[in-house]
N, C-alpha and C positions, 0 to 999 in steps of 0.2 A: 463547572467541572474544570479541573486543572488541564493546562495545555499538555503536560506530560501524559496524562491519562488518555486524552484524545489521540495523541500520536501513537502511544503504545497499543491502543485498541483499534487503530486505523479508522476512527470515527469520521474524520474529515474525508476520507476516501469514500465512505458510504454516502455522505452528503453530496460529494461531487458526482457520484453515480446517479443519485436521485436528481440532482440539478440538470444533468444531461437530458432529462426528459421534459424539461420546461420549455415553453415556446418563446417567452420573452426574456430579455436580459435582466429585467427587474426581478422576475421570479427566480431566475438562476441565482442571482446575488442573494435574494432572501433565503433560499434554501441552504446555500453555503454558509450563511451566518446563523443557522438554527443552533439551538443548544437544548439539552434536556431541561424539562420543567419539573416543578415539584407540586403543582396544583393538580390534584387528581381529577377534578371535574373538567378542567381544561384539556388534560391529556385524553380522557375518555371521549370528549367531544371531538377532538381532532381525529382520533382513531375511528369514530363513527363516520366522520366525513370521508376518510379514505375508504372505508367499507363501501359507502354509497358510490364513490367515484369508480371503484372497481366494478361494481354492478353496471354502471352506465357504460364503462369501457367494454364490457362484454357484449353490449348491444350495438355500440357505435364507437369506432376508434377515432372518429373525426369530431373534434369539439370546436365550435365556432368562436375561437379566441382571436384577438387582434394585437398587433404590436403596440405597446403602450408608451414606449420611450418618447416617440415623436409627439404624442398628444400632450404630454406634460410640458414639453419644450414649446409647443405652440401657444399654450396658455401663458407661459412665462414671457414669450415674445410679445403677445398682445398686451400684457400688463406693462410692458416697457414703452408702449405707445407706437409700436410698429404694426402695420397691417399684415395680415396673412396673405401669402401669395396664392394664386389659384390652385397650384398643385398641393399646397398645404391644406387648403379648404377641401380639396378632393379627398385627402386622407382622413379628414374629420368626418366627411360623409361616409367613407368606408367604415370608420370606427362606429359611427352611430348605426349603420346598417348591421354590423356585427353584434352590437348591443341588442338590437331588435331580434336578430336570429337567435342569440343566446337566450333571451327571455322565452322565446317560443320553444327552443330546444329543451330548456330545463322544465318548462311547464308540462311538457309531454312526459317527463321522467319523475313526476311527483309520486307515482305509485311505488317506485323502487328507491327513490332518493328523497324522502320527505324533508330531510334537514337541509341539504345543500341546495335543493331546488328553489327554496324560498328566498335565497340570497338575491336572486334577480329581481325580487319585488322592490328592492331599494333603488333599482335603475329606473329613472324617470323616462317617460315617453317624450322624446325630443323630435317627434316627426315634423313639427312646424319648422324647426331650425334646419333639419335635414332637407326638407322640401324647398325652403327658400334658397339654400346654397345650391341645390341641384338646378333650380330655376335660373339662377344667375350665371351658372357655368355651363359651358358646352365644349367638349373636346379639349379640356384643360385650359380654356381661356374664358374670360368674361364674355357672356353672350351679348349679342347686339341688343336684345330686348330686356336686358337687366334693368334698364331705366329708359324713359321716353327720351331724355336728353341724349343719352348715348346712341339710341337708335337714330335720332335726327342727325347728330354729328357724323356718324358713320355713313349715313345715306348721302349726305352732302359730299363727304370725302370720295365716295364711289363715283358720284356724278362728275366731280371735278377731275378725278383721275382718268375717267373715260374720255372727257373732253381734252385733257392734256395729251393723252396718247394719240387721239385722232388728229390733233393739230400737229403733233410731232411727225406723224406718218405723212401728213400732207406736205410738210416741209422737205422731207427726203425725196419727194417726187416733183417738187417745184423747180422750175428753171432758174429761179433766183439762187438756189443753194446747190443744186446737183453738180455744177462744174467744180465746186470746192470740196466735195465730199470724198473722204477716203473709203468709206463704206456706206452703202445706200440703205441703211436701216437704223432704227432708233436704238440707242444703247442706254444702260443705266449705270451711273457711277455715283457712289456715296449717296444713294437713295434719291438721285436727281436724274431726269431724262436729259440726254445730251446727244449731240451730233459729232461724228468723227470728221474733223476738218484737217485738210492738209496744212502743214505749218506755213508754207509760202503764201497761203490765202487767208492767214489769220485776220488781216485788216479788212477783208471783204465781208466778214460775218460779225455783226454786233452781238456781244454777249460775254458771259463770264467763263473763264477757263476753269474747269473743275478738276481735270487730270490730264496726263499726257502718256504716250506710249513709252516703252523702255528705250527705244531708239531716239525718241523725241521728234520723229517725223510726223506724228499724228497728235493733234490736240483735241481733247474732248471738251466741247464748248456747249454751255447752256445758252441758247439764243435768247435775246431780250424778249422776243415774242412769247417765250415759254416761262420766263422768270416770274411774271406776275401771277400766273396760274399756280406755279409751284409754291410761291409764297403763301397763297391762299390755302393751299392744301396743307402746308406746314403748320399754319395757325390752327387749322381744324384738328390736326393731329395733336397739338398741345391740348386742345379742348378735350379730345378723346382721352388722352392720358390722364388728365385731371379728373374726368368723370369716372374712369375706371378705378382710380385710387379712391374716390369717394364711395364707390360701390363696395370696394374691398374693405375700407374702413367700417362701413355700415355692417357688413357681414362679420367682420372681426368683433365689432361691438355686440352683435347678437350672440356670438360664441361666448364672449366674456360674461354676458348676462346669465348664461347657463353654466358658468364656471363651476359652481359648487356641485351641480347635478352631474357635470362631466367628470369631476374629480371622484365623486362617489362611484360612477360607472367604471372609471379606471381602476379604483381600489377593488371593486367587486370582481372585475375581470382578472386582476392580478391575483386575488384570492383563489379564484377558480384555477388559474394556471398552476399555482402552488399545490392545490389539492389534487388536481389531475396528474401532476408530475409524481406526487407520492403514490397515486393509484397505479400509474404505469410502472413505477419501480417495484411496487408490491407484486405486480404480475410477473415482472422480470425474475424476482427471487422466489416466486410461488409463496408469497407471504400471507399471514393472517393477523388479525387484530388480537393481541394478547389481553387477558384480563389484568387489571391493576388492583393490587391489594395493599393494605397497610398493616398486615398481620405477619410480616417477615417471612412469607411463604414464597418459595421459588419452585415452580412446577413447570419444567420444560418437557414438552412432548415432541419427540423426534425433531429437536432443534438442530439447525445447521449453521455453520459459520457462513455468512453471506458472501464472503470473498472466495470461498472454496467451491461454490457452485455444486455441481453434481458429484464432485469428488468428496464432498464432506460426508463423514459418517454421522448419522443422526444421534443426537445426545438426548437421552431421556433421564430426567432428574427430578426427584421430589425431595425438597429439603426445607428446613426452617421451622417446621411445626414444633419440634422439640429441641433440636440442636441448632447452634448458630456458628459452628466451625467445622469445616471438612478438610481433612488432611488426605491428599491424593498422592499415592505412590505408584510406581510403575517404571518400565524400562525407558531409556531415551528414545525419542521419536515415537513414543507410544501414544501421544495425543494429550498429554497433561497440559501443556501450555495452550494448545488449541481449545481445550475445555475451559480454561480460565478466560481466554479471550472471548469465547462464545457467550459465556454467562455475562461478562461485563458489557460486551458490545450490544447484545440483545436488550439488556436492561436500559442502556442509554438510547437505543433506537426507539424502544417503546415509549420512553419519557419524552421523546422528541415528537411523538405523534406519527411514527412510522410503523408500518406492519413489520413483523419479524418472520424469518423463514422457519416456521414451526407449525405443527398441527394445531387445530382449534382446541381450546381448553388450556393452552399455555397461560400460566398465571405468574406475574412478576411483582415483587414488592416495590413500592415507591421509595427509592433511596434519595436522600438529599445530597449525598456525596458518593463518588466512586473513586477509590484510590488504587493505584496499580504499581507494582514493582516487578516488571518483566524485562528481561534482556539485560545486557551488561551496563548500558547507560554510562559508559566510560567518558569522562570529561577531560579532554586533552588540554583545554584552556586552563583548567584549575589544577592540572597535573595530579589528578586523582586516579587511583587504581580502580579496577572494576568493583572490588569489594567496597572500597571507600565511597565511591560514587553511589552505589546502591544503598549503603548505610545512611548517607546524607538524605536520600529520598525517603527511607524508612523512618528516619527521625522526624521529617516533616509530616509523614502520615501519622505518627504517634501524637504529634502536636495537635492535629486537626480532627482526628477521628472521634466520632461519638456514636450513639446507639442508632443513628440513621445513616451509617456509613457501610458501604460494601467495599471490602478490602481484598484485593487479589494479589497473592505473593507467589512468585515462581522461584523454586529452588532457594528458599529462604536459608540464609546462613552459609551459602556456598561461596567459594573463592577465598577461603582462609583455612586455618587449621581445623580439621574435621571435628575434633573434640570441642574446641571453643565455638566453632560455628554452630554445632548442634545445640550447645547450651544457650547461646545467644538466640537462636531461632525459637527455642521453647519459651525463653523468657519474654520475647517479643509477642509471641502468640498469647501467652498468659495475660500480658498487659492489654493487648487489643481486646481480648475476651472480657477483661474487667471493665473496659470502656463501653462494652455492649455492641461492638461491631459484628457484622456478619462477615465471616472469614472463609476464604477458599485459598488453600496453600498447597503447593506441590513440594515434594522432598525426596531425597534418596536416603535420608537418615533413618535407620531402623528404629532408633530411640523415639523418633517422632510418632511412629505407629503406637508404641507403648504409651506415649503421652496422650494420644487421642483416645486410647482404650480406657485410660484411668481418669482423664479429666472430664468433668461433667460439662455437657454442652458441646462436646466435640465428637466427631464421627470419623471413622476411617473409610477411605475409598481407594480403589485401585483401578488402573487401566488394564483391561484384559489382554492376555498374551496367549496366542495359540501355539502350544508346544509341538503340535504336529507339523504345522507349516513353518514354525519358528518366525512368525510374523505377528506384529501387534494387530488387534482388531479395532482399536481406537474406541472401545466401548467402556464406559465408566460403570464400575460395580460398587455399590454402596454397602457398608457394614463390615468390611474387612480390609485390612491392609494388603498390599501386594506381597505375594510369596517371594522367596529368594529366587527370582527368575534367573539370576546369573548362574546359580548352582544347577538349576533344572536344565537350563540351556546347555551348560557344559556337559552334563550327563547325557543329554540328548545327542550332542555332537560327538560323544565317544570318549570323554575324559574318564580316567580310572576312578571308581568310587572312593578308593582310599584317599586320593588327593582331595576330592570334594569334601569328604568327611573331615579331613584335617582342616580345610578352609572353613567349614561350618563351625568347628570347635573354636578356631581362632576368632571368628566373627562374633558368635553368640555365646561362647563359653559353655556350650552344651554339646552333647554328642547326639548324632543322628545317623541312622543307617540309610545309606543310599544304594545298598546292594540289592535289597529286596530279599525274597525267599530263595531265589535261584541265583547261585553264584557260579554256575558252570560257565557262563558266558565270559567270565574273567580269564579263562584259560586261553581265550583267543589271543593270538600274538599282538593284535592291535591294542589290547589292554595290558597284557603281560609286559610288553616292551617298555611301557611307560614307567614301571616301577622297578625294573631290573637295574641294579647299580653297576655302572661301568661295564656293560656287556661286551663292549668292543675293546677294552683296555688290554695291553699286553702284559705278560708276566714280567716281573722286574725283581730287583734285589732290595731288600730292606736294609736298614742301616747296620743290621747285624750280619749282613752278607749272605743271608739265607734266601732261598727262593720264596716268592710270594704265591698266594693262592689266587684263583680267578676272582674272588670277592674283594681282594685288596684294591684300594683306589690308587692307581699308579698311572702317571702320565708319561714318564720316561723310564727306560731300562738301562742297566749297567752296560757301558760300552757305546751308548748312543752318541753320535757326533752331533753337537748342538751349536747354535750361534747365540751369542749374547748381544741382542740388538743395541743395547745402550752403548757398548764400546766397539761393536763390530768384530769382537774376538771369537775364535773357535775354541771349543772345549769338548771334553769327553766326560760323560756322566760316570761317577764313581759309585756312590750309594745314595739312597733316599727313596722316597721323601720322609721327613720326620713329621711330627704332628702339625707343624706349621706350613708344611708343603715345601720345605727347603731341601735341596740336594747338595751333595758334595761333588763339585765339578773340577776336573783337572784342566787348568789352562796354562799352557807354556811351562809344564812341569810343576806348577803350583796348584795346590788344592784350595778351592774357595767354596764358601757357602753361598748358594744362589737360589732364590725362590723360583718356583716353577713358572710364575707369571713373567719372569724376566729371561726366559729361555725359549728358543724356537728350534724344533727338530730339523736337522739338516740331512743326516743319513742315519737310519736306524742300525743298531748293532747287528741285527739279523742279516743285513746285507753286507756287512763287513767281516764278520767272524763266523767260524763254524760253531755248532752248538756246544762242543766240549772245549772251547777255547779257554785258556788260562789267562784271565785278565790281570793276574799278578805281574805278568810281563810288562804291562802298560803302567800299572799304578804303584808297583813295589820296586824298591831298589834291588840291585844285584846281591848285596849283602843280606838283605832281608830274605830273598828267595833261597839263598844257600842255607841259612840257618833253618828256614822252614823245611827244606828238603832233608836236612840232617836230622831234625827233630822228628820227622815223620818216619825215618828208618830206625832210630834207636834213641834211648834216653841218654842225655848227656848232662851230667850233674853240673849245676851252676849256669847252664846255657839258657838265656832269656831272649826271646824275639819280640820286641815291642812293636805294637801296631802303628803303622805309618799312616 
């Protein structure tokens, strides 16, 4: 499996979770290095092993396993010609004891674990080795009676040590030495018995200075009378050390004689550690052993994503008997991506020999490859966009996919022009289909639903959405594409049906009634206000100087005092707007054409002038007003008043 697939599906996190249940470091490392297999018999055997481990764990949570790392190191140390120390031999005894307990433990479980219980049969009985090591060791040291020579030497040492102490004590009470003593008891310095002599009397006592006090006032002297005995004891200690080493070499040799048997025992215990770690993880996720088939069937029964725990919504899916491609539609956060990850991850877990969080009867096809394109996968190092990076991944999938591949594609074709993205997505799906892959793809493109309906081998599916609660249920429904949830949700939230119908026609090029039989509800102001045009606009003047009606679209009225933000100038609206939204505005006595987007209302005319105010006073010249007044009173032949 590709590293990208493992990361996208969080496969390595599953292995880490499982490894946390292992007892030994070796088993932890083994589990973290697992990968999906393609040998059906091997997979089914491993799943049976986990089945039996779970049954044993139901009866007993304590398995007699032992740390294995040290045992392998001890064998390596012995093969280098180094003897094993007493504490190391004690660990080997503990290991052999655990092997015996494990054999007894598994023998009692053969009625519920007929497969894994027989693995202990390959562990040899090493009672003689265990017994000999125990005979030679006591309290973490080589026992006196490990050999006759060691017993003899240590007995002599004890006799001489007792004689030495007795003689030293006599010297502390003797008149010959008491006048020169700083302390009247025997001391031990550097493993030698000494007397504390005052410095000024050094010449009075024959012997060897072993040490002195910090002040130098006291010398610790080994009297000549004690030296001979102490030398004899030292020679015996050399003999003792030599004899102990010989015993340890002998025991190390006995261990190495059983090296193969011990390595087998180590491997068996390691195998049990891995199996029972899988069993403990199965109990953690409430898992079961899936069936494995080679008929391209995927039958999930209330499957859950293992990383979601109790929050996961069970996924039930039967697929592959006829179709080999499923197009899943549905709203964002509706569970489409989790569905893809659940299918892919459970497939990989099963082929790794792990139980999956699903009910019994779950059946998964044995895929040779699992390819995934989920997430943005943006590559900053290669300076690729999200779309480009995903496209590179899809090209690799196209190169390597065959009829034994599971391909999971999330929002295929997204991140670019919708039309081109949709076309590319359909072309990719067709090519993957031609290559025989089993395909699960999510999409927002409605055209993809049509493709799935028309293309042989493809099926539509959708993530259910509860319009009553306006929340996704995260349940996958097969056989139909998702409805226009955006339109249904908009209607549910109170958008006017006229707007939704217009949107539906733009999207699907067909008309659909969203009002239903009862249209009375549209009279409610919440609906009516959505479609009333410029309900709050004021009456204004058109370019012809006439009053406008309430239905006219007007932002400014004649006489409004406005600001032109671009120049900071003040102006007064004369007429407008025209079809382009332009007004004639008088600025500093000059009339200019200004678009409504380039003006900002400062003071409305209604606050500056009475309703019957004659705006000609502002916008027309005195001569123009005189002519107009004269022409309104009587006809004057040849008199023309041009519009200013």
